[in-house]
C-alpha positions, 0 to 999 in steps of 0.5 A: 198484107191485107186482101185489099193490098193484094188486089191493089198489087195484082191490078198494078201488076196486070197494068204494068204487063201491058207496057211495052218496056221492061223496068226494074222495081224498087220495093221499099219496106218501112217500120217505125223505130218504136216497133218491135225489131224494126229493121227485121219488120221493115225487111219482112214487109218489103220481102212479102210484097216482093214474094207476092209480085213474084207469085203474080209473074214478075221476074225476080231479077226486076225486083230490088228490095230495100228497107229502112227504119224511120223515127216514130211520130211520138 
Protein backbone atom coordinates (compact mmCIF):
# COMPACT_ATOMS: atom_id res chain seq x y z
CA UNK A 1 0.00 0.00 0.00
CA UNK A 2 1.46 3.34 -1.03
CA UNK A 3 1.41 6.49 1.08
CA UNK A 4 -1.14 7.95 -1.35
CA UNK A 5 -3.36 4.90 -0.68
CA UNK A 6 -3.00 5.43 3.06
CA UNK A 7 -4.00 9.09 2.73
CA UNK A 8 -7.06 8.19 0.65
CA UNK A 9 -8.13 5.55 3.17
CA UNK A 10 -7.55 7.93 6.09
CA UNK A 11 -9.70 10.59 4.42
CA UNK A 12 -12.40 8.03 3.67
CA UNK A 13 -12.36 6.88 7.29
CA UNK A 14 -12.71 10.44 8.55
CA UNK A 15 -15.62 11.10 6.18
CA UNK A 16 -17.40 7.86 7.11
CA UNK A 17 -17.17 8.70 10.81
CA UNK A 18 -19.37 11.76 10.21
CA UNK A 19 -22.25 9.60 8.97
CA UNK A 20 -25.07 9.03 11.48
CA UNK A 21 -25.28 5.28 10.85
CA UNK A 22 -22.90 2.41 11.42
CA UNK A 23 -22.43 0.00 8.56
CA UNK A 24 -20.30 -3.00 7.74
CA UNK A 25 -17.58 -2.76 5.11
CA UNK A 26 -16.43 -5.50 2.77
CA UNK A 27 -12.79 -5.26 1.74
CA UNK A 28 -11.93 -7.08 -1.45
CA UNK A 29 -8.37 -8.11 -2.27
CA UNK A 30 -7.55 -9.19 -5.81
CA UNK A 31 -4.55 -10.70 -7.57
CA UNK A 32 -4.02 -11.84 -11.13
CA UNK A 33 -3.68 -15.56 -11.78
CA UNK A 34 -0.21 -15.01 -13.26
CA UNK A 35 1.20 -13.43 -10.09
CA UNK A 36 3.25 -15.50 -7.65
CA UNK A 37 0.93 -17.30 -5.19
CA UNK A 38 -2.10 -15.21 -6.21
CA UNK A 39 -4.52 -16.50 -3.56
CA UNK A 40 -2.15 -15.57 -0.73
CA UNK A 41 -1.34 -12.24 -2.39
CA UNK A 42 -5.02 -11.31 -2.74
CA UNK A 43 -5.63 -12.21 0.89
CA UNK A 44 -2.61 -10.18 2.07
CA UNK A 45 -3.77 -7.15 0.10
CA UNK A 46 -7.21 -7.22 1.73
CA UNK A 47 -5.77 -7.89 5.19
CA UNK A 48 -3.37 -4.95 4.83
CA UNK A 49 -6.26 -2.59 4.16
CA UNK A 50 -8.28 -4.05 7.04
CA UNK A 51 -5.33 -3.62 9.42
CA UNK A 52 -4.88 -0.01 8.37
CA UNK A 53 -8.57 0.76 8.86
CA UNK A 54 -8.43 -0.85 12.31
CA UNK A 55 -5.45 1.36 13.17
CA UNK A 56 -7.57 4.33 12.05
CA UNK A 57 -10.20 3.36 14.61
CA UNK A 58 -12.67 1.34 12.55
CA UNK A 59 -14.16 -1.46 14.66
CA UNK A 60 -12.96 -4.87 13.53
CA UNK A 61 -16.47 -6.32 13.79
CA UNK A 62 -17.52 -4.00 10.95
CA UNK A 63 -14.82 -5.23 8.56
CA UNK A 64 -15.27 -8.29 6.37
CA UNK A 65 -12.35 -9.42 4.22
CA UNK A 66 -12.70 -11.32 0.95
CA UNK A 67 -10.14 -12.19 -1.68
CA UNK A 68 -10.25 -13.48 -5.22
CA UNK A 69 -7.91 -14.50 -8.02
CA UNK A 70 -8.81 -13.08 -11.44
CA UNK A 71 -7.69 -14.21 -14.88
CA UNK A 72 -4.70 -12.27 -16.17
CA UNK A 73 -5.08 -9.99 -19.17
CA UNK A 74 -2.46 -11.80 -21.25
